[in-house]
N, C-alpha and C positions, 0 to 999 in steps of 0.2 A: 503494500500500499503508499509506503514512506516512497519506493523507488519511483512508483508511477507518480507520485506528488512530484517528486524534483523533477520527474523529465515534464509533465504539465509546464511548470511553474521553468524551468528551461528554455520552453516552447515557447510561451508566453512574454519572457523577457528577450527571447530571438526576435519577435515580431516587434516587439516596443521599441529593438535596436535599430528594427529594419525600419520602421517608420519613421523614428529621429534620423535615420538617414536620407530616407527620401523629401524631411522636411529640409535636410540643412542643404540640398541641391537650389533653392531658391536663393539667388543672389542681390543682394540689396545696389541698386545703381540710383543715381542723383541727377538731377538738370549736371549736362554738360559732360560728362564723363565718356568717355568711350571702353566700352566692355569688348571684347573679343571674346568669342566661343566659336563650338565647331558643331556639327549634323552630323549622324553619325548615322550608319545602320542599327545599334541599340538605342541610340537616343536621338530622337527628330522633334525636339521639343525641349526648349531650354527656355528655365524660367526667372522671371526678373523681377525683383520686387520696388515700385517706383511709387514714393511720395509725393502724391498732388493736393492741391488746392483748388476750391471752389472756382472757376471761372478760369485756369487755367487755360490757354490754348499749348496743347502739349502735341508735339511733334516725335516720331519717331525714326529716323533714317536707322535702313540695314541694309548694309550693301555687304556681297563678298570681297574678302581677303584678298590680298596679292596674291597672285596664283591659283587660287583657290576656284574649286570646282563644282561649285552649288551653285545651281542655277535657280530663278521661280524663286526667291527669298519672299516673305510671308510674316506678320505677324497679328497676333492676338494679343486683346487687351480686355481684360475686367476690373471691375471697379472694386471696390473692397466685400461688397455684399455676394460678390460673383456674378454680378450682370454682366453679362458679355458688350464691350465700347466699340470694340474694333475687331472687325475678320476678315483677312484680305484671302486669305485661301484659294476661294474661288477666282481670286484675282492669275489669267495666266500671260497678262500682259507685264507684267513687270520682275526684271532679272534681281532690279534692286528695290526697295520697297520706299516709300515715304507715306508713312499713316498719319493721320492724327485725329484730335477730336480736341473738344472743348469739356472740361472737366466739371461736371452738375454737382458732386459733391468732393468734401476733403477723404484723405484716406490713403495707405496702402493699395495702388492696385500693382495686377500682377499683369505682367508684361511677357509676353511667349513669342520668341524668334524662331523661326520654323520657315516651312518651305509650302509654298502652294499645292495642294491637294492630288495634285495629279506627276508633280515633277518626283523623278529617282532618283537625282541628282544627291551628292553628299560634298564637305568641304568645310570650312572657316568661315566667319561672317563679322563685321564689323556693327555692332549697334551702338547710338548715340540715343539720346533723349534730351531734346528742349523745351524748356517754356519760352515761346516765341512773344516778341513783341506786336501787339496789335497796332497798327499804323493808321492812324486819322487821319484828316483833314488838317493840314497846315504842317505835318512832322516833315522834318529834315533830320535823315538818319544816313552819319559815318560808319563805312564798315569795313574788314580786312578780312581778307579770305589767304588763307595758306594752307598748309598741308596739314597741319595739327587740326585747322577747325574743319577744313571741308567747307560743304556749303554750308551757307548760314540761310537761315527763314527770319519770316515775317507774314504774320495774318492779314488779310485785313477784311475791315467789316463786310457782315452779309446783305444783301439786299440794295446796296448800295452805288451809284455814280458812282464811281472815282477816277481820278487822275493819275499818273505815275509815274516819275521821271526818273532814269537811269544811268549816271557818267559813273566813270571810269574815270580814277583822278589818280593813278602812282600805280605801277609794275611794270614787268616788260610782256610778262602773263595776260592775255585778254581775254577777262571774265565771261561767265554765261549770265547772262540775267532772263528768270525764265519765270512765266505766272502758273501754277497749277492749279486745278483743282479737284478734290477727293470728298469722297464719303465715307459711312463706316466703313464699307466692304472693297474698296478700291483704294488701290494706291494711288499718288497724283500722275494724273497726268498732265501733260505741257497743255496750255491752250495759247499761249504767245511763248515768243523766244528771240532773245538776239547776243549778238556779240558784238559790242561797239569797244572802237580803237580808245585809247587815250584821247580825254579832252572831247567824245562826239557826245553830246546828250539823244538817249533815246527816251519818246515819251509815248504813252499806251494807255487810252480810255477805257474805260468796261464799265460794266454793268454786274456787280457779282449777285448770285444767287442764293434765296434764304437755304436749297436743301444742299447747297454744297458748301465744305470749307475752302476758302482758298488761300492762295498762297503767293507769295515774290519768296523767289529763291534766288541768292546769287553765290555764283561758285565755279566748277572747273569739269573737265570730264573727267569721269572714274579714271582712266587709265594714266590721262596726265597727273591728275592728282597723286598715285600712287610710284612715279618713275621721275616727275620733274618738281625742281625746286620755284614753288611760287609763292607770290607774297604780292599781293595786288590790292588794292582800298580803291573805293566806291563811295561814292553818295546815293541817297534816294530822298527824292521830294516830293510831298502826296500835296494834290491840288483837293 
């Protein structure tokens, strides 16, 4: 009887240890962090915990690492109650994922880095969470893009007429200016883009939609960001 009790206790302790081990796999990250992970045959999802505040405009940039064979990345986000906020696993158009949402509550959100449900590829990835600035009329923003920052993002207000001007002010690498739209099930889709040489201003006017999150992205080509030395400055002006 004692032997059986000891076996049961050992099994219970083993299960508790296994549960604790699984729990330990969730990695805490913060805005501005650049974390690296890997999708493998044994682990196709990597979980992170991100603390957000109500009203934060959150952008999650997930891309394959240099020389990685991971394609069709995807992101899933759940709020503190377990409700799904973002799920781009059905989106087959994105080798690299730009996902985003506006937080409706404070809490520790679960961010799952994965691949789209049709992909069978494996490899290393980089994930960067950012709380981005919501641009308003009259704003003038100066920014820097380099290999460490990669692409930088700003949000535009929904259901609004906006005009935004972009000028590269310094640097030998000609940056990419992009307007992107996305929802809870898709990665960012480019609706307008330009590469302007130093001192030339590019202006775009548009009406943002209420059902999409509209982002402004300034950055570089992924290959260039991984292989070239980049350090270029820009300004954005919103009318």
